[in-house]
C-alpha atoms as one frame of an Amber mdcrd trajectory, in Angstrom:
protein
  15.636  19.841  -4.199  13.050  19.792  -6.985  13.983  16.143  -7.775  13.212
  14.989  -4.250   9.918  16.866  -4.215   8.953  15.285  -7.521   9.955  11.861
  -6.200   7.886  12.374  -3.063   4.841  13.510  -5.081   5.061  10.511  -7.424
   5.618   8.186  -4.497   2.502   9.403  -2.681   0.500   9.243  -5.906   1.389
   5.532  -6.059   0.006   5.108  -2.563  -3.130   7.159  -3.303  -5.521   4.235
  -3.753  -7.097   2.052  -1.032  -6.556  -1.161  -3.022  -2.872  -0.391  -3.449
  -2.537   0.216   0.288  -4.359  -3.085   0.948  -1.957  -4.872  -1.412   1.070
  -3.436   0.374  -0.355  -4.446   3.746  -1.003  -7.979   2.438   2.625  -8.210
   1.292   3.867  -7.652   4.844   3.842 -11.415   5.377   5.876 -12.076   2.217
   5.489 -12.563  -1.479   2.097 -13.371  -2.990   0.698 -14.167  -6.445  -2.094
 -12.268  -8.131  -4.500 -15.086  -7.321  -3.507 -15.084  -3.648  -3.952 -11.306
  -3.518  -7.282 -11.594  -5.297  -8.560 -13.937  -2.609  -7.211 -11.782   0.242
  -8.602  -8.534  -1.183 -11.807 -10.158  -2.487 -11.620  -8.331  -5.810 -11.185
  -9.353  -9.455  -7.737 -10.492 -10.634  -7.778  -7.823 -13.373  -8.149  -5.087
 -10.751  -5.332  -6.617  -8.681  -3.084  -6.773 -11.723  -3.867  -3.160 -12.630
  -2.954  -1.921  -9.155   0.176  -4.113  -9.004   1.277  -2.658 -12.330   1.140
   0.831 -10.850   3.070  -0.277  -7.744   5.660  -1.995  -9.918   6.056   1.034
 -12.218   6.699   3.140  -9.123   9.281   0.602  -7.848   7.291  -0.269  -4.747
   6.979  -3.949  -5.554   9.199  -6.434  -7.358   8.379  -9.704  -9.077   9.735
 -13.197  -9.149   8.612 -15.705 -11.767   8.250 -19.372 -10.874   6.917 -21.396
 -13.795   3.625 -19.848 -14.840   3.268 -17.941 -11.561   4.450 -14.428 -10.843
   5.008 -13.537  -7.222   5.054  -9.996  -5.875   6.921  -8.653  -2.905   7.898
  -5.314  -1.400  11.000  -3.748  -2.822  11.773  -1.638   0.261  10.320  -2.749
   3.611  10.588   0.865   4.883   7.235   1.379   3.142   5.702  -0.510   6.074
   7.085   2.114   8.464   5.428   4.824   6.416   2.108   2.934   6.481   2.427
   2.427  10.217   3.153   6.142  10.747   0.125   7.011   8.676  -1.990   4.740
  10.873  -0.588   6.437  13.972  -1.474   9.864  12.520  -4.962   8.610  11.787
  -5.315   7.361  15.350  -4.136  10.733  16.709  -6.761  12.522  14.633  -9.386
  10.048  15.821  -8.453  10.688  19.459  -8.725  14.451  18.862 -12.129  14.070
  17.279 -13.326  11.846  20.125 -12.145  14.423  22.647 -14.006  17.180  20.765
 -17.194  15.099  20.760 -16.856  14.396  24.452 -16.476  18.123  25.076 -19.691
  18.799  23.205 -21.744  16.558  25.500
């Protein structure tokens, strides 16, 4: 049981940065290069590469080399289900907060 808890903790640490979440969301449509991700995220290539390195070390993304270009893609598409569930939880919290605010009026 300790191994699965450690895996979960490390997995969520890998997701614990907004740029990494943005990268994963961008990869929903398929593989992308660092330059393509840089343009999508509107941040420096060095920052994209740093975040991709973390995602790759945690086995969330894989690479494919084509000439001088390296393309990144999701290793396990189930990550998208987790991101979607997280969005649903966020929306549920937002609905609760909106209801509380309405009750205060």
